[in-house]
C-alpha positions in Angstrom: 60.9 -75.2 39.0 57.8 -75.8 36.7 58.5 -75.3 33.1 56.8 -72.3 31.5 54.7 -72.4 28.5 55.8 -71.4 25.0 53.8 -68.1 25.2 55.1 -67.2 28.7 58.5 -68.2 27.8 58.5 -65.6 24.9 57.0 -62.9 27.2 59.3 -63.5 30.1 62.4 -63.9 28.0 61.7 -60.6 26.4 61.1 -58.7 29.7 64.2 -60.2 31.2 66.5 -59.5 28.2 65.2 -55.9 28.3 65.9 -55.6 32.1 69.3 -57.1 31.7 70.3 -54.8 28.9 69.2 -51.9 31.0 71.4 -53.1 33.8 74.4 -53.3 31.6 74.7 -57.0 31.3 75.2 -59.1 28.1 72.6 -61.8 27.7 70.8 -63.9 25.0 68.0 -66.4 24.9 69.0 -69.9 24.3 65.9 -71.5 22.6 66.9 -75.2 22.9 67.2 -75.0 26.6 64.6 -72.3 27.0 66.9 -70.2 29.3 68.6 -67.1 29.1 72.5 -66.8 29.4 73.8 -63.7 31.0 77.6 -62.5 31.1 79.6 -59.4 31.3 78.7 -56.8 28.6 82.3 -56.9 27.1 81.9 -60.6 26.2 80.8 -61.6 22.8 77.7 -63.9 22.7 79.8 -66.7 21.1 82.2 -66.6 23.9 79.6 -66.6 26.6 80.3 -70.0 27.7 84.1 -69.8 27.9 84.0 -67.9 31.2 81.7 -67.3 34.1 78.2 -67.0 33.1 74.7 -67.0 34.6 71.7 -69.3 33.5 68.3 -67.7 34.2 65.3 -69.8 34.4 61.7 -68.7 35.3 58.1 -70.0 35.9 54.7 -68.8 36.6 53.2 -69.4 40.0 51.4 -72.8 39.6 49.2 -71.9 42.5 47.9 -68.9 40.6 48.3 -69.8 36.9 46.0 -66.9 35.7 47.9 -64.1 37.6 51.0 -62.3 36.5 53.2 -63.7 39.2 56.5 -65.1 38.2 59.6 -66.6 39.7 63.1 -66.4 38.6 66.1 -68.3 39.3 69.7 -67.2 38.3 72.6 -69.6 38.7 76.3 -68.9 38.0 78.4 -71.4 36.2 82.1 -71.8 35.2 83.6 -74.0 32.5 85.3 -77.1 33.8 86.3 -78.5 30.4 84.0 -79.1 27.8 81.3 -80.4 28.0 81.3 -80.0 31.7 80.4 -76.9 33.7 80.6 -76.3 37.5 78.2 -74.3 39.6 79.5 -71.4 41.4 76.4 -70.2 43.4 73.0 -68.7 43.1 73.0 -65.0 42.1 69.3 -64.8 42.6 66.1 -66.7 43.5 62.7 -65.1 43.8 61.7 -65.3 47.4 58.1 -64.5 46.8 56.6 -64.5 43.3 55.6 -61.1 41.9 54.6 -59.4 38.7 57.0 -60.0 35.7 58.3 -56.4 35.4 59.2 -56.2 39.1 60.9 -59.7 39.0 62.7 -59.3 35.8 64.2 -56.0 37.0 65.1 -57.2 40.4 66.8 -60.5 38.8 68.7 -58.2 36.4 69.9 -56.0 39.2 71.2 -59.1 41.1 72.8 -60.5 38.0 74.6 -57.3 37.4 75.9 -57.1 40.9 77.0 -60.7 40.7 79.1 -60.1 37.5 80.6 -56.8 38.7 84.2 -56.8 40.1 84.7 -56.7 42.9 81.4 -58.4 43.7 79.4 -56.6 46.2 77.8 -58.7 49.2 75.1 -58.0 51.7 77.7 -59.1 54.4 80.0 -56.2 53.3 77.2 -53.7 53.6 76.4 -54.9 57.0 80.1 -55.0 58.2 80.4 -51.3 56.9 77.3 -50.3 58.8 78.6 -51.8 62.1 82.0 -50.2 61.5 80.1 -46.9 61.9 79.8 -47.7 65.6 83.2 -49.2 65.9 81.9 -52.7 66.0 83.7 -55.7 64.6 81.8 -58.6 63.0 83.4 -62.0 62.5 82.0 -64.4 59.7 82.0 -68.1 60.2 83.9 -70.5 58.0 81.1 -71.1 55.5 79.7 -67.6 55.0 76.3 -68.1 56.6 76.4 -65.7 59.5 78.4 -63.1 61.5 79.1 -63.0 65.3 79.6 -60.0 67.4 81.4 -60.5 70.7 80.3 -58.7 73.9 83.8 -57.9 74.6 85.3 -56.0 71.8 89.0 -57.4 72.9 87.8 -60.8 72.2 90.0 -62.3 69.5 88.1 -63.5 66.1 88.9 -67.1 66.6 87.3 -67.1 70.1 84.1 -64.9 69.5 81.7 -67.9 69.4 83.1 -69.5 72.5 81.7 -66.6 74.7 78.5 -64.7 74.8 77.9 -63.0 71.4 75.3 -61.8 69.0 74.8 -63.5 65.7 73.6 -61.9 62.4 72.2 -63.9 59.6 70.0 -63.5 56.5 67.0 -65.9 55.8 69.0 -67.2 52.8 71.1 -68.2 55.0 74.0 -66.4 53.6 76.2 -63.3 54.1 77.8 -63.6 50.8 74.7 -63.0 48.6 74.6 -59.8 46.5 72.5 -56.9 47.9 69.7 -57.2 45.4 69.0 -60.8 46.8 68.8 -59.7 50.4 65.7 -60.9 52.4 66.5 -59.4 55.9 68.8 -59.7 58.7 68.0 -61.5 62.0 70.0 -60.7 65.1 70.0 -63.2 68.0 71.7 -63.5 71.5 73.6 -66.7 72.1 75.3 -68.1 75.3 78.8 -69.4 75.6 77.6 -72.7 74.4 76.2 -71.3 71.2 72.5 -71.7 72.3 70.1 -68.9 71.4 68.7 -66.9 74.4 65.1 -65.5 74.2 63.6 -64.0 71.1 65.6 -62.4 68.4 66.7 -58.8 69.1 65.9 -57.8 65.5 64.2 -59.4 62.6 63.6 -57.7 59.2 61.0 -58.7 56.4 58.6 -61.3 56.0 60.2 -63.5 53.6 60.3 -61.2 50.7 63.1 -58.8 49.5 64.4 -56.1 51.8 66.5 -53.1 51.1 69.9 -54.1 52.2 71.3 -50.8 52.9 68.5 -49.6 55.2 68.3 -53.0 56.9 72.0 -53.1 57.6 71.9 -49.7 59.1 68.9 -50.6 61.2 70.4 -53.9 62.5 73.6 -52.1 63.1 71.9 -49.6 65.2 70.1 -52.3 67.2 73.3 -54.1 67.9 75.1 -50.9 69.0 72.2 -50.0 71.3 72.3 -53.4 72.8 76.1 -53.6 73.4 76.2 -50.2 74.9 73.2 -50.5 77.1 73.7 -49.9 80.9 73.4 -52.9 83.1 70.1 -51.7 84.5 68.6 -52.7 81.0 69.7 -56.4 81.5 68.5 -58.7 84.0 71.0 -60.4 86.4 70.2 -64.0 85.9 73.7 -64.9 84.9 75.1 -63.1 88.0 72.8 -65.0 90.2 73.7 -68.5 88.9 75.0 -70.8 91.4 75.0 -74.7 91.7 71.6 -76.0 90.4 70.5 -72.4 89.7 70.1 -71.8 86.1 69.4 -68.9 83.7 65.9 -68.3 82.5 66.1 -69.2 79.0 63.2 -67.1 78.0 64.9 -63.8 79.2 66.6 -61.8 76.4 67.9 -59.1 78.5 70.7 -60.1 80.8 73.8 -58.8 82.5 77.0 -59.4 80.6 79.1 -62.2 82.0 
């Protein structure tokens, strides 16, 4: 991330500190490192580095140096014995540079969500939306996507071994905080894990997306697809025989 100038540092730091305070987060500017350290409001400034904290950096868009377009990056750290610290994850990264006020506010909301207990996740919002339809979603081992089986009786450990839908964020992650959400994508996969046809649902264009609304919309598409009558699916798979294969461009097919 390119370093900001002295003047932009002062302006950006002031805007970010104001936004963090409004979000209920403790924070202070570290002039030597030219970063902001954020931490739970109940923690004193001199004790900020003794527990989990978030380092916030920023820069203005180098492609548009004369425009108010800024990028924030907030990374969580935990002490691992002085002077060492270990990264925990990224609380927020600006997907598309925006004006300072908007980005400072969005970064502050993401930081506040990250530091809250229990920490909310976009994946939990999606799972709750799917549960409204009685649909179970199973995550992978690395928190990057969810899988939804065509057959609701499929055990969790075997979902990806059969035909299923996948749901993932552009990040890619399902454990990011809702304020960092950039849009769900829902795809159909065969029993080899290969995608079939075009995605059933794609939200956003790379920028931030409202997590609650997006999760509700994705859940509705998934529920509609899983409950669709056979007449809405082609019968490529039912017609497969020796040396006769499914049309990989088809995204509406009979359940196996």
